[in-house]
C-alpha positions in Angstrom: 0.0 0.0 0.0 1.0 3.6 -0.6 3.0 4.8 2.4 1.4 8.2 2.3 -2.1 6.7 2.2 -1.3 4.4 5.1 0.0 7.3 7.2 -3.2 9.2 6.4 -5.3 6.3 7.6 -3.2 6.0 10.7 -3.6 9.7 11.4 -7.4 9.6 10.8 -7.7 6.5 13.1 -5.8 8.3 15.9 -8.0 11.3 15.5 -11.1 9.2 15.7 -9.9 7.4 18.7 -8.9 10.6 20.5 -12.5 11.7 20.4 -14.3 8.3 20.6 -12.1 5.6 22.2 -14.9 3.0 22.3 -15.9 3.3 18.7 -16.5 0.0 17.0 -14.3 -1.0 14.1 -17.4 -1.2 11.8 -18.2 2.4 12.7 -14.5 3.5 12.1 -14.6 1.7 8.7 -17.8 3.4 7.7 -16.6 6.9 8.7 -13.3 6.5 7.0 -14.6 4.7 3.9 -12.4 1.7 4.2 -12.9 -2.0 5.0 -13.3 -3.3 8.5 -10.3 -5.6 7.7 -8.2 -2.6 6.9 -9.2 -0.9 10.1 -8.3 -4.0 12.1 -5.0 -4.3 10.4 -4.1 -0.6 11.0 -5.2 -0.8 14.6 -2.9 -3.8 15.1 -0.1 -1.8 13.5 -0.7 1.2 15.8 -0.8 -1.1 18.8 2.5 -2.8 17.7 4.1 0.6 17.4 3.0 1.4 20.9 0.8 4.3 19.8 -2.4 2.9 21.2 -3.5 0.5 24.0 -6.3 -1.9 23.2 -8.5 -3.0 26.1 -11.1 -5.7 25.7 -13.9 -6.1 28.2 -16.8 -8.5 28.4 -20.3 -7.1 28.5 -23.4 -8.6 29.9 -24.5 -9.6 26.4 -21.5 -11.8 25.9 -19.9 -9.4 23.4 -16.3 -8.4 23.4 -16.2 -4.6 23.0 -12.9 -2.8 22.8 -11.6 0.5 23.9 -8.6 2.2 22.3 -6.5 4.7 24.1 -3.7 6.7 22.7 -0.5 6.2 24.7 1.8 9.2 25.5 3.9 8.1 22.5 0.8 7.9 20.4 -0.2 11.5 21.4 3.3 12.7 20.4 3.2 10.8 17.1 -0.3 12.2 16.3 1.1 15.7 16.8 4.0 14.9 14.4 1.5 13.4 11.9 -0.7 16.5 12.1 2.2 18.7 11.2 3.2 16.4 8.3 -0.4 16.1 7.1 -0.8 19.9 7.2 2.4 20.5 5.2 1.4 17.9 2.6 -2.1 19.4 2.2 -0.7 22.9 1.9 1.7 21.8 -0.8 -1.2 20.1 -2.6 -3.3 23.3 -2.2 -0.5 25.4 -3.7 -0.1 23.0 -6.6 -3.9 23.1 -7.3 -3.8 26.9 -7.2 -0.9 26.9 -9.7 -2.9 24.5 -12.0 -6.0 26.6 -11.8 -3.9 29.7 -12.8 -2.4 27.8 -15.7 -5.8 26.5 -16.9 -7.3 30.0 -16.5 -4.5 31.5 -18.6 -5.0 28.8 -21.2 -8.8 29.4 -21.4 -8.3 33.2 -21.7 -5.4 32.9 -24.2 -7.4 30.6 -26.5 -10.7 32.4 -26.2 -12.4 29.5 -24.6 -14.4 31.6 -22.1 -17.8 30.8 -23.8 -16.9 27.1 -23.7 -16.2 27.4 -20.0 -19.8 28.4 -19.3 -19.8 26.5 -16.0 -21.4 28.9 -13.5 -19.1 27.5 -10.8 -16.2 28.8 -12.7 -17.8 32.2 -13.2 -18.9 32.3 -9.5 -15.4 31.5 -8.3 -14.1 34.6 -10.1 -11.7 32.6 -12.1 -12.9 33.9 -15.5 -13.9 37.4 -16.5 
């Protein structure tokens, strides 16, 4: 799997668990748009790295719910991940802005304004 994508999944899991440590894996998967198996695999990886502690407890209904708690190391790593994630997203944002400027220039240069009749483009102030 793409290392960047895996880091993003780990970051998003840590963020979810910070707010909702008793969230079921099925709910995590649904919120993140990934499979339960992938959630399970990533949680195992986070636990192996010492970033989360997994507690299992028996309920009266004979189910085995889990709770996931970030360790101090996990809290520190989540902070580092947040900074890396922000830097990556800012770089992506700058690249998209550059691409929009290039495309706008091409549309204007080639007289394609009428063809670009998309109201979202006009509303965004990209085209005259």
